[in-house]
VOGU-3710 file (C-alpha; in Angstrom, 3 decimals, decimal comma):
1> mtqsmtiaet> 104,001/-21,610/17,494  103,876/-24,895/15,627  104,556/-27,855/17,885  107,757/-29,692/16,968  107,422/-33,243/15,699  109,939/-36,055/15,451  110,800/-37,883/12,278  108,748/-40,871/13,463  105,674/-38,739/14,206  105,990/-36,872/10,920
11> lrrasqrlre> 106,178/-40,129/8,980  103,249/-41,646/10,852  100,957/-38,727/10,023  102,086/-38,586/6,408  101,591/-42,325/5,948  98,051/-41,977/7,227  97,336/-39,205/4,710  98,659/-41,328/1,877  96,729/-44,385/3,040  93,487/-42,398/3,140
21> asvpndlmda> 94,204/-41,263/-0,440  94,615/-44,942/-1,506  98,294/-44,486/-2,310  100,114/-47,846/-2,260  103,351/-48,252/-0,290  102,320/-45,344/1,933  105,116/-45,650/4,508  107,876/-46,185/1,954  106,655/-43,234/-0,105  106,496/-41,066/3,010
31> qtllasamgc> 110,057/-42,038/3,919  111,302/-41,328/0,400  109,674/-37,899/0,305  110,887/-36,917/3,777  114,397/-38,016/2,858  114,128/-35,855/-0,276  112,923/-32,864/1,745  115,714/-33,279/4,305  118,459/-34,055/1,774  119,310/-37,397/3,353
41> drtyliinfn> 118,591/-41,074/2,716  115,967/-43,357/4,252  118,543/-45,043/6,492  119,189/-41,724/8,205  115,475/-41,423/8,992  115,376/-44,868/10,554  118,463/-44,290/12,703  117,394/-40,812/13,810  113,666/-41,415/14,234  113,485/-39,304/17,446
51> qavpgeirdk> 115,089/-36,249/15,847  112,842/-33,177/15,536  111,906/-32,074/12,014  112,422/-28,308/11,497  109,296/-26,365/10,597  110,537/-25,289/7,157  111,334/-28,924/6,304  107,883/-30,019/7,502  106,244/-27,403/5,271  108,223/-28,613/2,261
61> fdslisrrtl> 107,431/-32,221/3,123  103,705/-31,498/3,508  103,708/-30,008/0,005  105,355/-33,141/-1,390  102,845/-35,377/0,390  99,966/-33,323/-1,012  101,273/-33,889/-4,529  101,498/-37,637/-3,895  97,927/-37,803/-2,535  96,760/-36,425/-5,895
71> geplqyitgh> 98,385/-39,360/-7,655  101,527/-37,678/-8,954  104,174/-40,403/-9,303  106,849/-40,500/-6,643  109,578/-40,288/-9,295  108,257/-37,033/-10,733  108,091/-35,527/-7,258  111,663/-36,480/-6,344  112,903/-36,089/-9,923  114,849/-39,353/-9,848
81> qeffgldffv> 114,568/-43,041/-10,699  117,135/-45,829/-10,510  117,625/-47,980/-13,595  120,228/-50,726/-14,011  122,059/-49,391/-10,966  122,293/-45,851/-12,355  120,536/-42,676/-11,256  118,288/-41,003/-13,838  116,554/-37,657/-13,805  112,888/-37,917/-14,751
91> tpdvliprpe> 110,289/-35,262/-15,506  106,690/-35,443/-16,790  108,199/-35,110/-20,302  109,401/-38,733/-20,189  108,198/-42,147/-19,115  109,494/-43,367/-15,788  112,096/-46,133/-16,398  110,820/-49,537/-15,313  112,560/-52,779/-14,305  111,197/-54,795/-17,251
101> teiiieetir> 113,072/-52,517/-19,661  116,333/-53,712/-18,104  115,820/-56,992/-19,977  116,586/-55,107/-23,210  119,906/-53,997/-21,733  120,828/-57,503/-20,600  119,979/-59,052/-23,964  121,846/-56,428/-25,979  124,960/-56,905/-23,856  124,697/-60,686/-24,188
111> iaqqmklanp> 124,400/-60,575/-27,979  127,220/-58,034/-28,344  129,515/-60,262/-26,306  128,425/-63,404/-28,127  129,059/-61,791/-31,525  132,319/-60,229/-30,275  131,247/-56,733/-31,319  133,997/-54,433/-30,063  132,404/-51,213/-31,353  128,667/-51,822/-31,780
121> vvvdagsgsg> 126,448/-49,138/-33,284  123,110/-48,859/-31,492  119,998/-46,852/-32,371  117,572/-46,228/-29,500  114,348/-45,285/-31,287  112,039/-43,326/-28,996  114,690/-42,732/-26,346  112,631/-40,795/-23,781  114,681/-40,372/-20,599  117,655/-41,970/-22,329
131> ciavtlarel> 117,745/-44,845/-19,852  118,480/-47,412/-22,588  120,971/-45,274/-24,508  122,868/-44,122/-21,426  123,019/-47,566/-19,834  124,266/-49,228/-23,013  126,866/-46,499/-23,445  128,093/-47,342/-19,927  127,987/-51,112/-20,392  129,351/-51,297/-23,978
141> sgstifavdl> 132,450/-49,146/-23,688  133,305/-49,085/-27,392  129,791/-48,404/-28,604  128,326/-45,531/-30,596  124,779/-44,731/-29,575  122,083/-42,725/-31,342  119,308/-41,545/-29,027  116,298/-40,560/-31,134  113,097/-38,893/-29,974  110,497/-36,639/-31,546
151> sfpalgvarr> 110,153/-34,679/-28,294  112,692/-31,891/-27,729  111,956/-31,799/-23,962  112,554/-35,558/-23,753  115,856/-35,201/-25,573  116,807/-32,520/-23,072  116,196/-34,957/-20,225  118,145/-37,690/-22,046  121,099/-35,373/-22,642  121,071/-34,339/-18,988
161> naihnstddr> 121,137/-38,013/-17,971  124,024/-38,706/-20,330  126,043/-35,894/-18,768  125,069/-37,050/-15,278  126,288/-40,574/-16,050  129,393/-39,508/-18,025  128,297/-40,945/-21,386  127,490/-37,810/-23,403  130,691/-38,170/-25,444  129,398/-41,364/-27,099
171> ihfiaadmle> 125,709/-40,592/-27,555  124,340/-38,628/-30,491  120,973/-36,994/-29,768  118,641/-36,716/-32,747  115,213/-35,083/-32,896  113,288/-37,267/-35,326  110,334/-39,593/-35,723  111,808/-43,029/-35,053  114,222/-43,903/-37,919  113,339/-41,271/-40,500
181> afieepfadf> 116,542/-39,262/-39,918  118,800/-42,129/-41,002  119,762/-42,935/-44,569  118,554/-46,287/-45,823  121,920/-48,001/-45,683  123,006/-50,751/-43,263  125,073/-49,133/-40,505  123,612/-50,332/-37,181  124,265/-53,504/-35,205  121,213/-52,956/-33,006
191> iisnppyvpe> 117,975/-51,058/-33,345  116,233/-50,929/-29,995  112,899/-49,488/-28,987  110,453/-49,238/-26,133  107,687/-47,711/-28,263  104,227/-46,415/-27,306  102,363/-49,729/-27,219  99,286/-49,329/-25,027  96,134/-49,737/-27,155  93,860/-46,710/-26,956
201> rempelqrev> 91,033/-48,872/-25,629  93,179/-49,897/-22,626  94,199/-46,397/-21,576  91,299/-45,976/-19,105  92,395/-49,194/-17,367  95,903/-47,966/-16,528  96,842/-46,994/-12,986  95,995/-43,407/-12,127  99,674/-42,504/-11,751  100,362/-43,670/-15,301
211> reweprtalt> 97,151/-42,582/-17,021  96,998/-39,072/-15,606  100,663/-38,143/-15,258  102,971/-39,887/-17,722  103,197/-38,461/-21,289  100,350/-39,847/-23,361  102,311/-39,864/-26,619  104,921/-42,122/-24,993  102,246/-44,550/-23,795  99,926/-45,087/-26,762
221> dgkdglsfyr> 99,823/-44,740/-30,527  96,170/-43,766/-30,206  95,208/-46,916/-32,109  95,732/-50,624/-31,526  99,172/-50,303/-29,913  100,927/-51,994/-32,832  101,608/-49,036/-35,137  105,242/-48,553/-34,150  106,034/-52,266/-34,396  104,679/-52,255/-37,953
231> rllvesprrl> 106,865/-49,290/-38,843  110,030/-50,479/-37,173  109,846/-54,011/-38,580  109,688/-52,516/-42,079  112,134/-49,645/-41,618  114,784/-51,358/-39,461  116,144/-53,840/-42,047  117,185/-50,959/-44,301  119,430/-49,596/-41,539  120,640/-52,817/-39,916
241> kpgghficel> 123,773/-54,631/-40,954  123,294/-58,266/-42,042  123,031/-60,235/-38,819  121,970/-57,136/-36,903  119,244/-57,281/-34,266  115,968/-55,506/-33,601  115,045/-55,648/-29,917  111,927/-54,105/-28,446  109,704/-54,115/-25,402  106,178/-55,518/-25,652
251> gysqsaavaq> 102,904/-54,916/-23,913  101,868/-57,737/-21,605  99,552/-59,360/-24,187  101,147/-58,385/-27,501  103,680/-61,124/-28,218  101,492/-63,133/-30,597  100,260/-60,058/-32,468  103,773/-58,695/-32,987  105,095/-62,108/-34,050  102,501/-62,152/-36,835
261> lidreiwsep> 104,024/-58,971/-38,263  107,363/-60,654/-38,969  108,465/-61,125/-42,589  110,318/-64,432/-42,336  112,265/-63,715/-45,522  113,886/-60,747/-43,792  113,931/-61,747/-40,146  114,789/-64,820/-38,129  112,145/-66,513/-36,037  111,432/-64,197/-33,097
271> rliddlqgip> 112,674/-64,922/-29,598  110,564/-63,858/-26,635  112,045/-63,180/-23,210  109,823/-63,267/-20,141  109,876/-60,771/-17,312  110,053/-61,842/-13,664  106,311/-62,586/-13,709  106,702/-64,999/-16,624  105,114/-62,607/-19,147  106,779/-62,215/-22,583
281> rtfvvqkrv> 107,983/-58,592/-22,525  111,046/-58,487/-24,789  111,040/-59,342/-28,487  114,237/-60,165/-30,420  114,703/-60,770/-34,152  117,835/-60,948/-36,255  118,166/-59,684/-39,812  119,008/-62,559/-42,109  122,424/-62,491/-43,716
//
């Protein structure tokens, strides 16, 4: 008979396994995975640390810990990630939403309010999990959102997230390569993108969790990391209304290179917004009137 173990003992052993596998945040990850296995939250584990863990739960938890020791991201194991205060489903078909992408949301909301856009039209090019499209649909109540992705599985995840967050009635899901599905007439107030921007040469330098588990086609263009910026800066003006905005996320060292791609006869001077580490990560240009 397997000896019973308390929550505290179970977490201690699991944390040690994760630490030996060089997994960062070993205790927090262990708590998150045990909470997932038990169907509770981390606070429950802390309050009830002397409670015995049933054998079937321990077996499930051990399986989750084994996956994490191999480098599988915590979010793919639990199937969830928080973004802008909302809960999102994530699978290996989509990138895991990250805090720096929230800057795009904040800036889009700010501009929409500043320009008094009651019913903005937004295109999210390369939507992935739908974190941008869904969040903007929640935050801009009168908006119409187009979530575009070439990946059918990714669109399935995005649609599921829209239903989960009660925004599916205002988001149109389109399977297409960036903007190619749209006629070349000005209809959008915002074109937004978090494109694949990691240069191919930098892929080996990424963290194991990213390099080996997140979808490669959502990470890199297989070239210099600038291909999608070149495309979008040419194709967006044909779909943006005069005064409309193109907002995108940048790699940590790409701001100067992307700024050089700007046609000043079409676009305003670019604005760069830093992340919490002081690195330019969000790029904003306005189509000239």
